[in-house]
N, C-alpha and C positions, 0 to 999 in steps of 0.2 A: 345711387345705391352703393353702399360700401360693402366690404367683405363680410361683416357681421350679418348684414341683411341677407346677403346671398347664402350664407351658411344656414341661417334660420329657414329660408325658403326651401333649401335642399333637405333639411331635416324635416320640415313640415310635409314635403312631398314623399320622402322616403320612409317616414315613420310607420305608415300602415303596412308597407312591405316588410320592414324589419320586424314589426310586431307579429305579422302573419308567419314569418319565418321562425321567430322565437316560439310561437305557439305550436307550430308543426314540430319543431325540435323537441319541445317539452312532451308532446304527445308520443312521439317515437321513443323517447327516453322512458316514459311511463310503460309503454308496451314492452320494452326490453327488460325493465325491472320486473314486470309482472311475469313474463316468460321465464326469467331466471328463478324467481321465487317458486313458480309451479314446477320447474325442472328439479329444483332442490327438494321440494316436497315429495315428488315422485321418487327421486333417488333415495331419500331417507326412508320412505315406505318400503321400497324394495330391499334396501339394506336390512331393515328391521325384520322383514319377512324371511330373507335368507338366513339371518342370524338365528331366528326362532327355529327354522327348519334344521339347520346344522346342529344347533344345540340339542334338539330333540333326538336327532339321529345318533349323535355321539353318545348321549345319555343312554339310549336304549341299547346301543352296541355294547357298552360297558356293563350295563346292569342286567339286561335281559338275554341278549343273544348269547353271550358267553356262558351264562347259566344254563340255558336250554341246550347248548352244544355239549356242555359237560355232563348233563343229565342223560343225554342221548347215548344209546349203546354204540352207534357208529359215528358219533360226533357230527352228525348232519341234522339239519332242521327240515321238517316236512313242509310241503306247500301250504298247508293249513296254518302252521305255526308262522310261516313267512307272512301270510296275509294278516294274521292277528298282530304281529309285530308292526307291520306297516300301518294298520288301523290305529294302533297305539301311538305311533309316531305322529300321524295326522291329528289325533286327539290332543297330543301334547302340544303341537304347534298351535292348535286352536286355543288351548288353555293359555299358552304364552301370550298370544295376541289379544285374547279376550273378545267379547262380543263387539265392542266398539272398534277395536283394531281390525277385526275381520270385515266389518261393514265398511270401514274406511279404505281398506285395501281393495275390496270389491269395487267401491266407488271410483277410487283413483285409477284403477286398471280397467274400468269399464266392463266388469264381469257381472253377469246376471245368472240367476238360477244356480245350477250345479257347476258352473264354469270355475268358480273359486275352488271347489272341492277337487276338480280335475287339475287345477294349477298346483294345489298343495300336494296332490299325489305325485305329479311330475317332479316337483321340487324335492320331495322326499326321495324319489328314485335317483335324481341327479346327485343329491347329497350323499346317498349311499354309494353311488358310483365313484364320486370324488373321494370319499372316505376309504373305499376299497382300494383305489389306485394309490393312495398315499400310506396305506397300512404297512408298517415295517414287517419284514420277515426276519428270521433269526440271523441272517448274515448282514442285516442293516439296510438292505436295498428295498426300494418300493416295488410292488408287483401289481399285476392285474388279476390276481387270484380271487377266489370267492371267500373273502374274510367276513363279508356281511351278507346275510340272506335277503335283505330287503330289495336288492337290485333286481332279483328275479321274481319277486312277488307279483302275482297277477293284479292288474288294475281293476278295482271294483267299479 
């Protein structure tokens, strides 16, 4: 028996083990890629949802809230007006996402029934809070004052 024959015998004996190891590595790589794709898909859906919420809140802050405050004798907004503005914000988010986007978000996040509505309501509240915290005051500093009424609107 020469070296070539020994090498062939070793290859013949070890090839099933090498093939099994290669198959296992390929399966693990496929799992890793699938998980990465699912995570990216979830991340993109959440970014899109956050973007829609923040866009709706900023739009209403500029177009509706300031107008209502200016029309009010004391410059304040009533609780009923706050609720109406919040409902408009949620409706705007739903419009931005569309029926397919809402169904997709509910599916991705595992939400059923009114849970998506609750999530949208909470995200609107959070966006208003963030907007209020970053709203500039005349001296240029950010404050925690009540520049937007949606943060204190009752949850429906």
